[in-house]
C-alpha positions as CSV (number, residue, x, y, z in Angstrom):
1,M,6.4,-12.3,30.3
2,K,9.5,-13.9,28.8
3,A,12.6,-14.7,30.9
4,C,14.8,-12.0,29.4
5,E,12.1,-9.4,29.8
6,V,11.9,-10.2,33.5
7,I,15.7,-10.1,33.9
8,V,16.0,-6.7,32.1
9,K,13.2,-5.3,34.2
10,E,14.9,-6.4,37.4
11,R,18.3,-5.1,36.2
12,K,16.8,-1.7,35.5
13,K,15.3,-1.7,39.0
14,Q,18.7,-2.6,40.6
15,L,20.5,0.0,38.6
16,E,18.0,2.7,39.6
17,E,18.4,1.7,43.3
18,C,22.1,1.9,43.0
19,R,22.0,5.2,41.3
20,S,19.7,6.6,44.0
21,D,22.0,5.3,46.7
22,L,25.1,6.8,45.1
23,K,23.4,10.2,44.8
24,T,22.5,10.2,48.5
25,K,26.0,9.3,49.5
26,L,27.5,12.0,47.2
27,Q,25.3,14.7,48.7
28,K,26.2,13.6,52.2
29,A,29.9,13.5,51.4
30,L,29.8,17.0,49.9
31,V,28.4,18.4,53.1
32,T,31.1,16.5,55.1
33,E,33.8,17.8,52.7
34,K,32.9,21.4,53.6
35,K,32.9,20.7,57.3
36,T,36.1,18.6,57.4
37,P,39.3,20.4,58.5
38,K,41.7,21.0,55.6
39,A,44.9,18.9,55.8
40,L,48.1,19.5,53.9
41,E,47.1,16.9,51.3
42,E,44.1,16.9,48.9
43,S,41.2,15.1,50.5
44,L,40.5,11.6,49.1
45,F,37.0,12.7,48.2
46,R,38.2,15.6,46.0
47,E,40.8,13.3,44.5
48,F,38.1,10.8,43.6
49,I,36.0,13.6,42.0
50,R,38.9,15.0,40.0
51,H,40.0,11.5,38.8
52,T,36.5,10.6,37.7
53,Y,36.2,13.8,35.7
54,Q,39.6,13.3,34.1
55,E,39.9,9.6,33.6
56,G,36.3,8.2,33.7
57,L,35.3,4.8,35.0
58,G,36.4,2.5,32.2
59,D,32.9,2.4,30.7
60,E,31.6,5.4,28.7
61,E,28.0,4.8,29.6
62,A,28.6,4.4,33.3
63,S,31.0,7.4,33.3
64,K,28.3,9.7,31.8
65,L,25.8,8.4,34.4
66,V,28.1,9.1,37.3
67,L,29.0,12.6,36.0
68,K,25.3,13.4,35.7
69,L,24.9,12.3,39.3
70,F,27.7,14.7,40.3
71,D,25.7,17.5,38.8
72,E,22.5,16.4,40.5
73,A,24.3,16.1,43.8
74,G,25.6,19.6,43.5
75,I,29.2,18.6,42.8
76,T,30.3,20.9,40.0
77,S,33.0,20.3,37.4
78,K,35.3,22.5,39.4
79,G,36.2,19.4,41.2
80,G,38.2,18.4,38.2
81,S,39.1,21.8,36.7
82,K,42.7,22.8,35.8
83,A,42.6,25.6,38.4
84,Q,41.7,23.2,41.2
85,E,44.1,20.6,40.0
86,K,46.9,23.2,40.1
87,S,45.9,24.2,43.6
88,S,45.4,20.7,44.9
89,S,48.6,19.4,43.3
90,S,50.7,21.9,45.2
91,K,49.2,20.6,48.4
92,G,49.5,17.0,47.3
93,K,53.3,17.4,47.0
94,K,53.5,17.8,50.8
95,T,53.5,14.7,52.9
96,G,52.9,14.0,56.5
97,S,50.1,15.3,58.8
98,D,49.5,19.0,59.6
99,P,50.9,19.6,63.1
100,N,48.1,22.1,63.8
101,L,45.4,19.5,63.5
102,T,43.9,18.2,66.7
103,N,43.0,14.6,67.3
104,D,39.4,15.5,66.7
105,D,40.3,17.0,63.3
106,K,42.2,13.9,62.4
107,A,39.3,11.7,63.3
108,K,37.0,13.7,61.1
109,I,39.4,13.5,58.2
110,W,39.7,9.7,58.7
111,A,35.9,9.4,58.8
112,H,35.6,11.4,55.5
113,R,38.1,9.0,53.9
114,E,36.1,6.0,54.9
115,E,33.0,7.7,53.5
116,T,34.8,8.1,50.2
117,H,35.8,4.5,50.2
118,E,32.1,3.6,50.5
119,I,31.3,5.8,47.6
120,R,33.9,4.1,45.5
121,K,32.4,0.7,46.3
122,V,28.9,1.9,45.2
123,V,30.4,3.4,42.0
124,K,32.1,0.1,41.2
125,E,28.7,-1.7,41.8
126,L,27.0,0.8,39.5
127,V,29.5,0.1,36.6
128,G,28.7,-3.6,37.0
129,R,25.0,-2.9,37.0
130,V,25.3,-0.9,33.8
131,R,27.2,-3.7,32.1
132,S,24.8,-6.4,33.2
133,L,21.8,-4.5,32.0
134,R,23.5,-3.8,28.7
135,Y,24.2,-7.6,28.2
136,F,20.7,-8.8,29.0
137,T,19.2,-6.0,26.9
138,V,21.2,-7.2,23.9
139,V,20.2,-10.8,24.5
140,R,16.5,-9.8,24.7
141,D,16.8,-7.7,21.5
142,L,18.4,-10.6,19.6
143,Q,15.7,-12.9,20.7
144,K,13.2,-10.5,19.1
145,Q,15.0,-10.5,15.8
146,N,12.0,-11.7,13.9
147,E,10.1,-8.6,14.9
148,K,13.0,-6.3,14.2
149,P,16.2,-7.6,12.8
150,P,19.3,-6.4,14.7
151,E,21.3,-3.7,13.1
152,L,24.5,-3.8,15.2
153,P,27.8,-2.5,13.9
154,C,31.3,-3.7,14.8
155,P,33.5,-1.0,16.4
156,S,36.7,-2.7,15.3
157,C,36.3,-3.5,11.6
158,G,33.6,-0.8,11.0
159,R,31.1,-3.1,9.4
160,D,27.4,-2.1,9.8
161,K,24.3,-4.3,10.2
162,I,26.1,-7.5,11.0
163,P,24.0,-10.6,10.5
164,I,23.2,-12.6,13.6
165,S,25.2,-15.6,12.3
166,E,28.3,-13.4,12.5
167,L,27.5,-11.5,15.6
168,A,29.0,-12.0,19.1
169,V,28.4,-10.4,22.4
170,L,30.7,-10.2,25.5
171,S,28.9,-11.4,28.7
172,S,31.5,-9.5,30.7
173,C,30.3,-6.0,29.6
174,G,27.5,-6.5,27.0
175,H,29.3,-5.0,24.1
176,T,28.9,-6.5,20.6
177,G,30.7,-6.8,17.3
178,C,31.5,-9.3,14.6
179,E,32.6,-12.6,16.0
180,T,36.1,-12.3,14.4
181,C,36.9,-9.0,16.1
182,V,35.2,-9.8,19.4
183,M,37.2,-13.1,19.6
184,A,40.4,-11.3,18.7
185,A,39.9,-8.8,21.4
186,A,39.0,-11.5,24.0
187,E,42.2,-13.3,23.2
188,K,44.0,-10.2,24.3
189,E,41.7,-10.1,27.4
190,E,40.0,-6.9,26.5
191,C,36.7,-5.6,25.2
192,V,36.1,-5.0,21.5
193,Y,35.7,-1.3,22.4
194,A,39.0,-1.1,24.2
195,S,40.9,0.5,21.3
196,S,38.4,3.3,21.2
197,G,38.7,3.9,25.0
198,K,35.0,3.4,25.6
199,C,35.4,0.2,27.6
200,T,38.3,-1.2,29.6
201,A,36.4,-4.2,31.0
202,A,38.5,-7.4,31.1
203,A,37.3,-10.1,28.8
204,R,38.1,-13.8,28.2
205,V,37.3,-16.1,25.3
206,L,34.8,-17.9,27.5
207,N,32.9,-14.5,27.7
208,V,32.2,-14.6,24.0
209,V,28.7,-15.6,23.2
210,K,27.7,-16.2,19.6
211,G,24.5,-14.4,18.6
212,E,23.1,-17.5,16.8
213,T,23.3,-19.5,20.0
214,L,21.0,-17.2,22.0
215,G,17.8,-18.5,20.4
216,V,15.0,-16.5,19.0
217,D,11.2,-16.2,19.6
218,D,9.0,-17.3,16.7
219,E,5.4,-17.2,15.7
220,V,4.8,-20.9,16.3
221,R,5.9,-20.7,19.9
222,D,4.8,-17.2,20.7
223,G,2.8,-17.2,23.9
224,R,3.5,-20.9,24.6
225,G,7.2,-20.9,25.2
226,K,10.4,-20.0,23.3
227,H,13.7,-21.3,22.1
228,Y,16.4,-21.5,24.8
229,G,19.4,-21.6,22.5
230,L,20.3,-23.8,19.6
231,K,22.9,-25.8,21.5
232,L,20.5,-26.7,24.2
233,E,17.8,-27.6,21.8
234,K,20.2,-29.9,19.9
235,V,21.1,-31.6,23.1
236,V,17.4,-32.2,23.9
237,E,16.8,-33.6,20.4
238,L,19.8,-36.0,20.8
239,I,18.4,-37.2,24.1
240,K,15.0,-37.8,22.6
241,C,16.5,-39.8,19.7
242,A,18.7,-41.8,22.1
243,V,15.7,-42.6,24.3
244,S,13.5,-43.7,21.4
245,S,16.2,-45.9,19.8
246,L,17.7,-47.5,22.9
247,I,16.4,-49.6,25.7
248,L,18.5,-49.8,28.8
249,L,18.1,-53.0,30.8
250,I,18.8,-52.5,34.5
251,P,20.9,-55.4,35.9
252,R,19.6,-57.3,38.9
253,A,21.8,-58.9,41.5
254,D,22.5,-62.6,41.5
255,Y,21.4,-63.4,45.0
256,E,23.3,-66.7,45.0
257,T,26.7,-65.3,43.9
258,G,26.3,-61.7,45.1
259,K,27.5,-60.5,41.7
260,R,25.7,-58.1,39.4
261,S,25.3,-58.9,35.7
262,R,26.4,-56.4,33.1
263,P,23.8,-54.0,31.7
264,M,22.4,-54.9,28.3
265,K,21.4,-52.6,25.5
266,E,19.1,-53.4,22.6
267,S,18.5,-51.4,19.5
């Protein structure tokens, strides 16, 4: 099994484990929410649910996945409805603690807040897992271009079926586009999908990977190895040429003077 296939398989496994963990935590938090005494302010858990429904997570694919988990966990869209927002906003305007709450009630509220912080951490991890899987999936697919040429569009300029020689992928989120648009977006430290609102991942120029440098599988090496990138292969070829054309003479110490002679090279 090729390296990218192994990585993609592992990333899928990690994403599924993260997804399962988040669902369990959401179900537990929903039960806690019902049992937790109501304070003057909107609970952090309900605020998190409402904000996720309204604003998303900065990644369209990850947002859809988390919203689906909300449904599976029994958390309905009412957590982000206008009716609830109006009700919770009136409570949110009040500040301070409810004088009628006991110390035990306050402790339960605090524990529920900590529980919500843990959920947010897992959600952040899930977003990262989605982006990592997306990136390695693109790399794998590009390496199989001889079997099925890539037909990837550019969300910025609108071009379809960009040739691999003009394609670029962001290692920060896995999104692709033509090299010109991807580079222009990276220079502004954003994803090429940022203008559409589908991805708010931060990007840098160093995150831009040209499609043609990823290497491809071919019939000659199928089953016996593969290309590992054009740049790396060129470096290997240069080393081979250098080794075959140059002989490096290792200097030996002059035991009488204690000095070492200079290294000599012969063509």
